[in-house]
Each structure stands twice: as C-alpha cells, then as structure tokens.
Residue frames relative to the residue before (quaternion, step in Angstrom):
aa qw qx qy qz dx dy dz
M 1.0000 0.0000 0.0000 0.0000 0.00 0.00 0.00
A 0.6354 0.5298 -0.3338 0.4519 3.56 1.01 -0.78
A 0.6151 0.5487 -0.3463 0.4479 3.59 1.09 -0.71
V 0.6474 0.5169 -0.3145 0.4635 3.58 0.97 -0.87
I 0.6739 0.4876 -0.3005 0.4666 3.57 0.88 -0.91
G 0.6622 0.5127 -0.3054 0.4532 3.60 0.92 -0.90
L 0.6808 0.4714 -0.2906 0.4795 3.58 0.89 -0.92
G 0.6418 0.5316 -0.3221 0.4492 3.57 1.00 -0.79
L 0.6648 0.4936 -0.2992 0.4742 3.58 0.96 -0.85
M 0.6348 0.5280 -0.3389 0.4509 3.59 0.97 -0.82
W 0.7276 0.4303 -0.2583 0.4677 3.59 0.76 -1.01
A 0.5857 0.5511 -0.3751 0.4611 3.59 1.12 -0.55
T 0.6239 0.5304 -0.3280 0.4710 3.58 1.04 -0.76
Y 0.6433 0.5134 -0.3178 0.4708 3.58 0.96 -0.87
L 0.6833 0.4889 -0.2995 0.4521 3.60 0.86 -0.90
I 0.6362 0.5173 -0.3280 0.4691 3.60 1.00 -0.77
T 0.6553 0.5058 -0.3073 0.4694 3.57 0.99 -0.85
A 0.6559 0.5098 -0.3066 0.4647 3.59 0.97 -0.86
S 0.6844 0.4638 -0.3032 0.4739 3.60 0.92 -0.80
A 0.6117 0.5393 -0.3554 0.4567 3.63 1.09 -0.59
R 0.7213 0.4013 -0.2308 0.5151 3.59 1.16 -0.58
D 0.4561 -0.7170 0.4071 0.3348 3.58 1.33 0.25
L 0.3740 0.6816 -0.5262 0.3445 3.56 0.93 0.95
D 0.1479 -0.8045 0.5732 0.0488 3.57 -0.82 0.99
F 0.0278 -0.7813 0.6234 -0.0121 3.55 -0.88 0.99
P 0.2193 -0.8070 0.5312 0.1358 3.63 0.00 1.24
G 0.8221 0.2190 -0.1830 0.4926 3.55 -0.96 0.91
F 0.4348 0.7239 -0.4527 0.2863 3.58 1.25 -0.01
G 0.6278 0.5652 -0.3427 0.4111 3.60 0.98 -0.75
S 0.6929 0.4471 -0.2896 0.4860 3.60 0.87 -0.87
M 0.6243 0.5273 -0.3434 0.4630 3.58 1.04 -0.71
L 0.6466 0.5221 -0.3080 0.4630 3.58 1.00 -0.86
T 0.6213 0.5500 -0.3367 0.4451 3.57 1.01 -0.82
W 0.6926 0.4652 -0.2861 0.4712 3.59 0.88 -0.89
W 0.5897 0.5443 -0.3711 0.4672 3.61 1.09 -0.57
L 0.6780 0.4915 -0.2947 0.4603 3.55 0.89 -0.94
V 0.6352 0.5250 -0.3285 0.4615 3.59 0.96 -0.82
R 0.6897 0.4703 -0.2920 0.4667 3.59 0.84 -0.93
A 0.6318 0.5289 -0.3368 0.4556 3.61 1.03 -0.72
V 0.6687 0.4907 -0.2989 0.4719 3.57 0.94 -0.86
V 0.6332 0.5103 -0.3287 0.4802 3.61 0.99 -0.81
L 0.6352 0.5268 -0.3273 0.4602 3.61 0.98 -0.79
V 0.6624 0.4987 -0.3074 0.4669 3.60 0.89 -0.89
I 0.6484 0.5041 -0.3189 0.4730 3.59 0.95 -0.83
G 0.6708 0.4970 -0.2944 0.4651 3.58 0.92 -0.91
A 0.6429 0.5148 -0.3227 0.4664 3.60 1.00 -0.80
G 0.6482 0.5107 -0.3157 0.4683 3.57 0.98 -0.80
L 0.6599 0.4962 -0.2955 0.4807 3.56 0.98 -0.87
G 0.6581 0.5016 -0.3061 0.4707 3.58 1.00 -0.81
G 0.6384 0.5160 -0.3205 0.4727 3.58 1.01 -0.75
F 0.6387 0.5118 -0.3214 0.4763 3.57 1.02 -0.78
A 0.6551 0.5066 -0.3151 0.4635 3.59 0.94 -0.89
L 0.6595 0.5014 -0.3100 0.4664 3.59 0.96 -0.83
A 0.6412 0.5074 -0.3212 0.4777 3.59 1.04 -0.74
M 0.6349 0.5119 -0.3292 0.4759 3.60 1.07 -0.66
I 0.6390 0.5139 -0.3273 0.4696 3.60 1.03 -0.72
L 0.7618 0.3872 -0.1941 0.4817 3.57 0.81 -1.05
R 0.3032 -0.7944 0.4650 0.2467 3.60 1.32 -0.35
S 0.7258 0.3368 -0.2436 0.5481 3.58 1.14 0.56
T 0.3967 -0.7225 0.5169 0.2312 3.55 -0.72 1.05
M 0.6383 0.5487 -0.3211 0.4340 3.53 1.00 -0.86
V 0.6663 0.4864 -0.3025 0.4774 3.59 0.91 -0.87
T 0.6255 0.5435 -0.3325 0.4502 3.59 1.03 -0.77
V 0.6737 0.4796 -0.2964 0.4778 3.58 0.84 -0.95
A 0.6555 0.5091 -0.3136 0.4614 3.60 0.94 -0.85
L 0.6563 0.5168 -0.3109 0.4534 3.59 0.93 -0.88
L 0.6766 0.4820 -0.2934 0.4730 3.59 0.93 -0.86
A 0.6364 0.5172 -0.3305 0.4672 3.60 1.03 -0.72
V 0.6567 0.4958 -0.3112 0.4755 3.59 0.93 -0.87
Y 0.6461 0.5070 -0.3324 0.4636 3.60 0.95 -0.80
A 0.6467 0.5335 -0.3292 0.4345 3.59 0.90 -0.86
V 0.7285 0.4123 -0.2450 0.4892 3.59 0.99 -0.77
V 0.8041 0.3009 -0.1365 0.4943 3.58 0.69 -1.10
G 0.6706 0.5505 -0.3059 0.3920 3.57 0.84 -0.96
E 0.6591 0.5019 -0.3141 0.4637 3.58 0.91 -0.85
A 0.6415 0.5128 -0.3219 0.4711 3.59 1.03 -0.75
L 0.6609 0.4965 -0.3091 0.4702 3.60 0.97 -0.79
V 0.6324 0.5201 -0.3339 0.4670 3.59 0.97 -0.79
A 0.6658 0.5232 -0.3048 0.4360 3.59 0.94 -0.87
T 0.7095 0.4575 -0.2640 0.4665 3.60 1.10 -0.59
L 0.4497 0.6845 -0.4684 0.3314 3.62 1.19 -0.03
P 0.3877 -0.7353 0.5040 0.2345 3.61 -0.92 0.86
V 0.3825 0.7123 -0.4801 0.3403 3.55 0.82 1.09
S 0.4963 -0.6452 0.4869 0.3166 3.55 -1.01 0.78
R 0.8461 0.0791 -0.1122 0.5149 3.58 -1.01 0.92
V 0.1097 0.8478 -0.5081 0.1052 3.55 0.98 0.90
A 0.5939 0.5821 -0.3747 0.4099 3.62 1.08 -0.55
S 0.5335 0.6203 -0.4074 0.4058 3.59 1.21 -0.31
F 0.7178 0.4267 -0.2423 0.4940 3.59 1.18 -0.51
S 0.5568 0.6023 -0.3848 0.4233 3.57 1.28 0.11
P 0.4287 -0.7007 0.5000 0.2743 3.61 -0.69 1.02
A 0.6330 0.5476 -0.3471 0.4231 3.62 0.97 -0.74
S 0.6610 0.4932 -0.3076 0.4746 3.61 0.94 -0.85
N 0.6743 0.4896 -0.2966 0.4666 3.59 0.99 -0.80
V 0.5987 0.5344 -0.3598 0.4759 3.61 1.09 -0.58
I 0.6584 0.4958 -0.3073 0.4757 3.58 0.93 -0.88
A 0.6411 0.5138 -0.3267 0.4673 3.60 0.99 -0.82
W 0.6451 0.5193 -0.3148 0.4638 3.60 1.03 -0.76
L 0.7210 0.4545 -0.2533 0.4576 3.56 0.86 -0.94
R 0.7844 0.3500 -0.1725 0.4821 3.60 0.92 -0.86
D 0.4851 -0.6748 0.4315 0.3510 3.60 1.24 0.28
G 0.7823 -0.2457 0.1116 0.5613 3.56 0.95 0.95
V 0.0203 -0.7901 0.6125 -0.0166 3.54 -1.19 0.61
R 0.3660 -0.6922 0.5730 0.2421 3.57 -1.17 0.63
V 0.0687 -0.8088 0.5841 0.0066 3.57 -0.82 1.02
F 0.5141 -0.6542 0.4798 0.2784 3.54 -1.21 0.67
D 0.1069 -0.7759 0.6200 0.0460 3.57 -1.07 0.83
P 0.2551 -0.8162 0.4965 0.1491 3.62 -0.21 1.19
T 0.6063 0.5840 -0.3678 0.3950 3.62 1.18 -0.27
V 0.5489 0.5966 -0.4070 0.4209 3.60 1.24 -0.19
H 0.1583 -0.7843 0.5957 0.0704 3.58 -0.80 1.04
C 0.1801 -0.7915 0.5798 0.0697 3.55 -0.57 1.18
P 0.4778 -0.6442 0.5024 0.3229 3.60 -0.98 0.73
V 0.6006 -0.5938 0.3964 0.3600 3.56 -1.06 0.71
T 0.7092 0.4733 -0.2583 0.4542 3.58 1.02 -0.80
S 0.5574 0.6323 -0.3845 0.3765 3.61 1.24 -0.29
T 0.1866 -0.7793 0.5892 0.1029 3.54 -1.00 0.86
T 0.7072 0.4574 -0.2618 0.4713 3.61 1.23 -0.26
C 0.5071 0.6580 -0.4189 0.3665 3.58 1.24 -0.11
T 0.0437 -0.7825 0.6208 0.0190 3.56 -0.91 0.93
K 0.3726 -0.7269 0.5380 0.2079 3.51 -1.14 0.65
T 0.5695 0.5639 -0.3928 0.4510 3.56 1.10 0.70
Y 0.0657 -0.7609 0.6410 0.0765 3.52 -1.34 0.30
E 0.5141 -0.6689 0.4660 0.2668 3.53 -1.26 0.46
L 0.1591 -0.7088 0.6780 0.1125 3.53 -1.02 0.93
T 0.2582 -0.8085 0.5117 0.1335 3.59 -0.50 1.14
L 0.6747 -0.4597 0.3859 0.4295 3.53 -1.34 0.21
A 0.6626 0.5175 -0.3053 0.4471 3.58 0.94 -0.90
S 0.6749 0.4755 -0.3139 0.4690 3.62 0.90 -0.81
G 0.6287 0.5213 -0.3348 0.4701 3.59 1.05 -0.69
A 0.6579 0.5044 -0.3036 0.4696 3.57 0.97 -0.87
L 0.6472 0.5187 -0.3165 0.4604 3.59 0.96 -0.85
Y 0.6661 0.5043 -0.3015 0.4596 3.59 0.86 -0.95
L 0.7062 0.4553 -0.2698 0.4704 3.57 0.79 -1.01
G 0.6330 0.5298 -0.3251 0.4615 3.59 1.06 -0.70
L 0.6566 0.4945 -0.3042 0.4815 3.58 0.98 -0.84
L 0.6335 0.5239 -0.3265 0.4664 3.60 1.00 -0.79
L 0.6739 0.4786 -0.2877 0.4838 3.58 0.92 -0.91
G 0.6542 0.5212 -0.3127 0.4502 3.58 0.93 -0.87
A 0.6520 0.5034 -0.3178 0.4696 3.59 0.94 -0.83
A 0.6516 0.5076 -0.3207 0.4637 3.61 0.94 -0.83
L 0.6661 0.5024 -0.3075 0.4574 3.59 0.96 -0.83
V 0.6533 0.5088 -0.3204 0.4601 3.60 0.93 -0.85
V 0.6674 0.4827 -0.3042 0.4785 3.60 0.87 -0.92
S 0.6330 0.5355 -0.3286 0.4523 3.58 1.00 -0.80
L 0.6787 0.4823 -0.2944 0.4690 3.59 0.86 -0.91
L 0.6658 0.5012 -0.3108 0.4571 3.60 0.92 -0.84
T 0.6954 0.4514 -0.2925 0.4766 3.61 0.86 -0.84
F 0.6154 0.5390 -0.3528 0.4542 3.60 1.05 -0.66
R 0.6746 0.4884 -0.2995 0.4655 3.60 0.85 -0.94
R 0.6825 0.4974 -0.2909 0.4496 3.55 0.98 -0.81
R 0.7610 0.3941 -0.2090 0.4711 3.61 0.92 -0.87
D 0.8371 0.3152 -0.1003 0.4358 3.57 0.80 -1.01
V 0.6910 0.4019 -0.2912 0.5256 3.60 1.19 -0.15
P 0.3730 -0.7572 0.4891 0.2197 3.62 -0.62 1.12
C-alpha cells in the first residue's frame, strides 16, 4: 500500500508541475495508471516469490544471499551464454518488459551481412512474454514451496 501511495504522490507531483508549465501529454493519465498497476503487481509477486523461496530454503538469510548473488553474478552469466535470444531467459529483461509494456533487447548471436542496411541485432520482448515468464517462475516457486512444506512440516 505504501508503494501505491508513494508512486501516486510522485506522479501527481509530475503532473501538477507539467500542468503549471502548460505541458500537455494526451493519454498520459491512463498510461500512468497501467504503469502503477503493473508496478504494484510486480512488487506483490516479488514478495510472494521471496516468501516461497524462503520456505523452500528454510532460511531468510540464505534466500537474500542467493538472490543477491544471482543479481550480480547470475545475470552476467546468463548474458554470456551462446544461445539465441538469451535475454528471454533473464528475469531482469522480463521485469523491464513487464513494466515498460515491452522492450527491445540486443542479441549478439545474430549475424548481419556486411552489405545489409536493414539488419538489426535486436528483438522485442513483449509485455505478454514478460508476464508469462515471470508468472511461470512464480508458479514454479510456489508449487515447489507447497510440496516441500507439506512433506517436511505437516505430519
């Protein structure tokens, strides 16, 4: 709830400042609403995923350490994999795609001919693909968490 209030106050300040300077952004209000909704859903999902991971590992400290190591080392390792469209497997890229309604990402495995002027080494990660990836990741963590909890902690 605090995140919603904080984000709402920040963007309300921006809108008041823009209107005081006679700047008009048509459709900005509805776009802002969807940004806020997606940000709040992301925070709720991240909290639920963190809880599920802590239930699997049975230690908050190990969970925080694992996520910190992944954020620093894991993302770099994923980016260096010699796989086409490797950013599709990166949680960071999918979070950005979810928040920004899609994102263009670089793919180093695409080989453009020297004579080509239209070849790009980027591709689009859509909002839907980001939501699907993050949802599957959260769902898998929740299922494993429930199964291990029932097996270990319920007689």
